[in-house]
C-alpha positions as CSV (number, residue, x, y, z in Angstrom):
1,M,-12.4,7.8,8.5
2,K,-13.8,8.9,5.0
3,D,-11.0,10.6,3.0
4,V,-7.7,8.9,2.8
5,L,-4.7,9.8,0.9
6,L,-2.8,6.8,-0.7
7,I,0.8,7.3,-1.8
8,A,3.6,4.8,-2.6
9,D,7.0,4.6,-4.4
10,L,8.6,7.6,-2.9
11,H,11.9,6.1,-3.2
12,G,13.6,8.4,-0.7
13,Q,12.3,11.6,-2.5
14,F,10.3,13.3,0.2
15,G,10.0,16.8,-1.1
16,K,6.3,16.6,-1.9
17,I,5.0,15.4,1.4
18,D,3.7,18.7,2.5
19,S,2.0,19.1,-0.9
20,F,0.3,15.8,-0.5
21,L,-0.9,16.6,3.1
22,E,-2.4,20.0,1.6
23,L,-5.1,17.6,0.3
24,N,-6.4,17.5,3.9
25,P,-6.9,13.7,4.2
26,E,-8.2,12.2,7.5
27,A,-5.4,9.4,7.3
28,V,-2.5,8.3,4.9
29,F,-1.9,4.9,3.6
30,I,1.8,4.2,2.3
31,A,2.0,1.2,-0.1
32,G,5.9,0.8,0.2
33,D,9.2,1.8,-1.4
34,I,9.5,4.5,1.0
35,T,13.3,4.5,0.5
36,N,15.4,3.5,-2.4
37,M,17.4,0.7,-1.0
38,G,17.8,2.7,2.2
39,P,19.0,4.4,4.1
40,V,16.1,4.1,6.9
41,D,17.4,6.9,9.2
42,M,15.3,9.6,7.4
43,V,12.1,7.7,7.5
44,D,11.2,8.6,11.1
45,D,11.7,12.2,10.5
46,V,9.4,12.0,7.3
47,L,6.6,10.0,8.9
48,S,6.7,12.5,11.8
49,R,5.5,15.2,9.5
50,I,2.4,13.4,8.7
51,D,-0.1,14.9,11.3
52,V,-2.9,12.3,10.7
53,P,-3.1,8.7,11.4
54,C,-0.7,6.8,9.0
55,F,-0.6,3.1,8.1
56,A,2.4,1.9,6.1
57,V,4.0,-1.2,4.6
58,P,7.6,-1.5,3.2
59,G,8.3,-2.1,-0.5
60,N,10.9,-4.5,-2.2
61,C,13.3,-1.4,-2.4
62,D,13.2,-0.9,1.4
63,P,15.8,-2.8,3.5
64,K,14.2,-5.3,5.9
65,E,15.5,-3.0,8.9
66,I,12.7,-0.5,7.9
67,L,10.3,-2.8,9.7
68,D,11.8,-1.8,13.0
69,T,12.0,1.8,12.1
70,L,8.2,1.7,11.1
71,E,7.4,-0.1,14.4
72,H,9.0,2.8,16.4
73,S,7.6,5.6,14.2
74,D,4.5,7.6,14.4
75,A,3.0,5.4,11.7
76,V,1.4,2.0,12.1
77,C,3.4,-0.8,10.4
78,L,0.7,-3.2,8.8
79,H,3.3,-5.8,7.3
80,G,1.6,-9.0,8.0
81,A,-0.9,-7.4,10.4
82,R,-4.5,-6.2,10.6
83,I,-6.1,-3.2,12.2
84,N,-9.9,-2.7,12.8
85,L,-10.8,1.1,12.7
86,G,-14.6,1.5,13.2
87,S,-16.3,0.4,9.9
88,M,-13.0,-0.4,8.2
89,T,-10.6,-3.5,8.4
90,I,-7.1,-2.9,7.1
91,V,-4.7,-5.6,6.2
92,G,-0.9,-4.9,5.1
93,L,1.5,-6.7,3.0
94,G,5.2,-5.3,2.3
95,G,7.9,-6.5,0.1
96,S,7.2,-8.1,-3.1
97,N,7.3,-11.4,-5.0
98,P,10.8,-12.1,-6.6
99,T,12.1,-9.5,-9.1
100,P,15.0,-9.8,-11.5
101,F,16.8,-7.2,-9.6
102,N,17.5,-8.9,-6.4
103,T,16.0,-6.1,-4.4
104,P,16.4,-6.2,-0.5
105,F,12.8,-7.1,0.4
106,E,11.7,-10.0,-1.8
107,L,9.4,-12.9,-0.7
108,T,8.3,-16.2,-2.0
109,D,4.8,-16.8,-3.0
110,K,4.6,-19.2,0.0
111,Q,6.0,-16.4,2.3
112,I,3.5,-13.9,0.9
113,D,0.6,-16.4,1.4
114,D,1.7,-16.9,5.0
115,L,1.8,-13.2,5.7
116,L,-1.6,-12.8,4.2
117,H,-3.1,-15.5,6.3
118,Q,-1.5,-14.0,9.4
119,G,-3.0,-10.5,8.6
120,M,-6.3,-11.9,7.7
121,A,-6.5,-14.2,10.8
122,K,-9.8,-13.5,12.5
123,M,-10.6,-10.6,10.1
124,E,-14.2,-9.3,10.7
125,K,-16.2,-8.4,7.8
126,S,-16.4,-4.5,7.9
127,V,-18.3,-2.1,5.8
128,H,-14.9,-1.6,4.1
129,N,-12.2,-4.4,4.0
130,V,-8.8,-2.9,2.6
131,L,-5.5,-4.5,1.6
132,I,-2.5,-2.3,1.5
133,S,-0.1,-4.5,-0.5
134,H,3.1,-3.2,-2.3
135,P,3.0,-6.0,-4.9
136,P,-0.2,-5.8,-7.3
137,P,-2.4,-9.0,-7.8
138,F,-1.2,-11.1,-10.8
139,E,-2.6,-9.9,-14.0
140,T,-4.0,-6.6,-12.5
141,L,-2.0,-3.5,-12.9
142,D,1.1,-5.4,-13.1
143,A,2.4,-5.7,-16.6
144,I,5.8,-4.7,-17.8
145,N,6.6,-4.9,-21.4
146,G,3.5,-7.2,-21.7
147,E,4.6,-9.7,-19.0
148,H,2.5,-10.0,-15.9
149,V,4.7,-9.8,-12.8
150,G,2.2,-9.3,-9.8
151,S,1.6,-11.7,-6.9
152,Q,-0.2,-14.9,-7.4
153,S,-1.0,-15.0,-3.7
154,V,-2.3,-11.5,-3.6
155,R,-4.6,-12.4,-6.5
156,R,-5.9,-15.5,-4.7
157,H,-6.9,-13.5,-1.6
158,M,-8.0,-10.3,-3.2
159,K,-11.6,-11.5,-3.2
160,S,-11.8,-11.0,0.6
161,F,-11.3,-7.3,0.2
162,D,-13.4,-4.4,-1.2
163,L,-10.3,-2.4,-2.1
164,V,-6.7,-3.4,-2.8
165,C,-4.2,-0.5,-2.7
166,C,-0.9,-1.5,-4.6
167,A,2.1,-0.1,-5.9
168,H,5.4,-1.4,-7.2
169,I,4.9,-1.1,-11.0
170,H,5.3,2.6,-11.7
171,E,4.0,2.4,-15.3
172,Q,0.7,0.8,-14.1
173,R,-0.9,3.9,-12.3
174,G,-4.5,3.4,-12.5
175,V,-8.0,1.9,-11.1
176,K,-9.5,-1.5,-12.0
177,E,-12.4,-3.4,-10.7
178,I,-12.5,-7.1,-10.8
179,D,-15.6,-9.1,-9.4
180,G,-16.6,-6.2,-7.3
181,V,-13.1,-5.6,-6.0
182,K,-11.4,-2.2,-6.7
183,I,-7.7,-2.2,-7.2
184,V,-5.7,1.1,-7.3
185,N,-2.1,1.9,-8.0
186,P,-1.6,5.6,-7.3
187,G,1.4,6.1,-9.2
188,A,5.0,6.9,-8.0
189,A,4.9,9.6,-5.2
190,M,8.3,10.6,-6.1
191,D,6.7,12.0,-9.5
192,G,3.9,13.8,-7.5
193,Y,1.4,11.1,-8.1
194,C,-1.1,10.0,-5.4
195,A,-4.8,8.9,-4.9
196,M,-7.6,10.2,-2.7
197,L,-9.9,7.3,-1.4
198,H,-13.3,8.4,-0.4
199,F,-15.2,5.9,1.7
200,G,-19.1,6.0,1.9
201,S,-21.2,4.7,4.6
202,E,-22.3,1.6,2.5
203,P,-20.5,-1.5,1.5
204,K,-18.5,-1.1,-1.8
205,D,-19.1,2.6,-1.7
206,I,-15.6,3.7,-2.4
207,K,-14.6,6.4,-4.8
208,I,-11.1,6.9,-6.0
209,E,-9.4,10.0,-7.4
210,L,-5.9,9.8,-9.1
211,L,-4.3,13.1,-8.4
212,T,-1.1,14.9,-9.1
213,V,0.5,17.5,-6.7
């Protein structure tokens, strides 16, 4: 799996899915906010249009019942879970730390910490260890009006990964690298933003393209 499409923050606007898939990815990562406070009944339909392996977590704007929808969909739900795929290990975290907006899927820092521990349990060191997390790490692609609103727990654990795929803060589309860990927010897919992730055969060999369709 070398070329992976990363999308997030669809917020129920699925009109660009086919355009994203024209980028010919070998797999798709979805980093949450698939719906805009629901409903979840269209999600299975949308995911069935993705004709390559798809790995997803919910976002804070997704109702918690989306977990059941994802479990029964063509995608793999990675919330609090891990999957090993050859030279890659992927861990997932959905929801977000608390926001001022009382959105449907918010978690305390302790709950996020527990979910990350659950997902990382017995995690093997792969060529590429990837975290798909809806909330960004604290102080990384997480500022709103100068205030950092990312997850402290994600920040504490991110050194265990080579790549952190995050979302949540629409204004913070971009790529950063901290202590050898790459962090990417692909931007809001509802606006046609995405990223292509290119995984090489060597550790840390990950190239990231921010794209618009």
